C-alpha positions in Angstrom: 0.0 0.0 0.0 1.3 3.5 -0.8 1.7 5.9 2.0 0.5 9.4 1.3 1.2 12.8 2.9 -0.6 16.1 2.9 1.0 19.5 2.4 2.3 19.6 6.0 3.9 16.2 5.5 1.3 14.4 7.6 -0.2 11.1 6.6 -3.5 11.7 4.8 -6.2 10.0 2.9 -6.0 9.9 -0.9 -9.0 12.1 -1.4 -7.8 15.0 0.7 -4.3 14.9 -0.5 -2.7 17.6 -2.7 0.3 15.3 -3.3 -2.0 12.4 -4.3 0.7 10.1 -5.5 3.5 9.3 -3.0 5.6 8.8 -6.1 4.4 9.5 -9.6 7.4 7.5 -10.8 6.6 4.7 -8.4 8.0 2.1 -10.9 11.4 3.6 -10.4 13.1 2.4 -7.2 14.1 5.1 -4.8 17.8 4.6 -4.1 18.7 2.8 -0.8 21.6 4.1 1.2 23.8 2.1 3.7 26.6 4.6 4.1 28.7 4.2 1.0 29.0 6.7 -1.9 26.8 9.4 -0.4 27.5 11.8 -3.3 26.0 9.3 -5.7 23.0 8.6 -3.4 22.3 12.4 -3.0 22.5 12.8 -6.8 20.0 10.0 -7.3 17.7 11.4 -4.7 17.6 14.8 -6.2 17.1 13.4 -9.7 14.1 11.4 -8.3 12.7 14.4 -6.5 13.0 16.5 -9.7 11.3 13.9 -11.9 8.6 13.2 -9.3 7.9 16.8 -8.4 8.3 15.9 -4.8 7.2 18.6 -2.4 10.0 20.0 -0.2 8.3 19.0 3.1 8.3 15.3 2.3 11.7 14.8 0.7 13.5 13.9 3.9 10.7 11.6 4.9 10.9 9.7 1.6 14.7 9.5 1.8 14.7 8.4 5.4 12.6 5.3 4.8 15.3 4.1 2.3 18.2 4.2 4.8 19.7 1.0 6.1 22.5 -0.1 8.4 24.7 2.6 9.8 23.0 5.3 7.7 19.7 4.5 9.4 21.4 4.6 12.8 22.9 8.0 12.0 19.5 9.3 10.9 17.8 8.2 14.1 20.6 10.0 16.1 20.3 13.1 13.9 16.5 13.3 14.3 16.8 12.8 18.1 19.5 15.5 18.5 17.4 18.5 17.5 15.7 20.6 20.2 12.2 20.3 18.6 12.7 16.9 16.8 11.0 18.1 13.7 11.7 17.1 10.1 14.5 19.2 8.6 14.3 20.7 5.1 16.2 18.7 2.4 19.0 21.2 2.0 20.0 21.0 5.7 19.6 17.2 5.8 21.7 16.9 2.7 24.5 19.0 4.2 24.4 16.8 7.4 24.5 13.5 5.6 27.2 14.6 3.3 29.3 15.8 6.3 28.8 12.4 8.0 29.4 10.0 5.1 31.2 12.2 2.5 34.8 12.6 1.8 36.9 14.5 4.4 37.4 18.2 4.0 41.1 17.7 3.2 40.3 15.5 0.2 41.2 17.4 -3.0 39.6 15.8 -6.1 41.0 18.5 -8.4 44.6 17.8 -7.3 43.9 14.0 -7.8 42.4 14.7 -11.2 45.4 16.7 -12.4 47.7 13.9 -11.3 45.7 11.1 -12.9 47.4 9.2 -15.7 46.4 6.4 -17.9 48.3 3.3 -17.0 45.9 0.7 -18.4 43.0 0.6 -20.7 41.1 3.8 -21.8 38.0 2.4 -20.1 39.8 2.1 -16.8 41.2 5.6 -17.1 37.7 7.0 -18.0 36.2 5.4 -14.9 38.8 6.9 -12.6 38.4 10.3 -14.3 34.6 10.3 -14.0 34.8 9.4 -10.3 36.9 12.5 -9.7 35.5 15.0 -12.1 31.9 14.7 -10.7 33.2 15.7 -7.3 34.4 19.1 -8.6 31.7 21.8 -8.5 31.4 24.4 -11.3 34.3 22.8 -13.3 34.3 24.3 -16.8 34.0 21.7 -19.6 37.1 23.1 -21.3 39.2 22.5 -18.2 37.8 19.0 -17.8 38.7 18.1 -21.4 42.2 19.5 -20.9 42.7 17.4 -17.7 41.3 14.3 -19.4 43.6 14.7 -22.5 46.6 15.5 -20.4 46.4 12.2 -18.5 46.1 10.0 -21.6 48.9 7.9 -23.0 50.9 10.1 -25.4 50.2 7.8 -28.4 46.5 8.4 -27.9 46.6 11.9 -26.5 48.3 13.5 -29.6 45.8 12.1 -32.1 42.8 13.0 -30.0 44.1 16.6 -29.5 44.3 17.0 -33.2 40.5 16.6 -33.4 40.0 19.4 -30.8 37.0 17.7 -29.0 34.5 20.2 -27.6 32.8 17.9 -25.1 33.9 15.2 -22.7 31.7 12.8 -24.6 33.4 13.6 -27.9 36.9 13.2 -26.2 35.8 9.8 -24.8 34.6 8.6 -28.2 37.8 9.8 -30.0 39.9 8.2 -27.3 38.2 4.8 -27.6 38.5 5.0 -31.4 42.2 5.7 -31.2 42.8 2.9 -28.7 41.0 0.5 -31.0 43.0 1.7 -34.0 46.3 1.2 -32.1 45.2 -2.3 -31.1 44.2 -3.1 -34.7 47.6 -2.0 -36.0 49.4 -4.0 -33.3 47.5 -7.2 -34.3 48.6 -7.0 -37.9 51.8 -8.9 -38.7 54.4 -7.2 -40.8 54.9 -8.6 -44.3 58.3 -10.3 -44.5 60.2 -10.1 -47.7 61.5 -13.4 -49.1 65.2 -13.7 -49.3 66.6 -13.4 -52.9 
């Protein structure tokens, strides 16, 4: 059965409810959170809220019922620590959960991104790059492309730079294409001349 809330965030009957569907995208699972990858979880929550049109006063309630393990224990402690014990707005709750489960303040993803170098496959490098670049707020696309290209193997980097990619997607595609081209060339055996 679907739980429903009225404008004040109280449980209500379907006929008196302005937010009649608890989730208009109820076929999409709301993300669960156990304490790992809080940035990814917050991003998924906010995407869900945006698609669903979730009212501000029920966002934390919806998120809280999808917490498990140490995240649920933290939530219970957080809710009991307030003087009034009322539901916070999403912005404050997001700050608190990011502070508890997020990376430490001394973590510097930009520094790590600038030091990142391709040592294996392009796919492995792209995964590591994506994990860092999403943690940098307001990072211009041109800077992201420059950092991405700078970390590539020089045999791939020089060819990709020649095409002057305008987006990360374009840079990723060109990089994979160049990696495949180099692999194809490496597989071809040289033609040996017969001795005279």
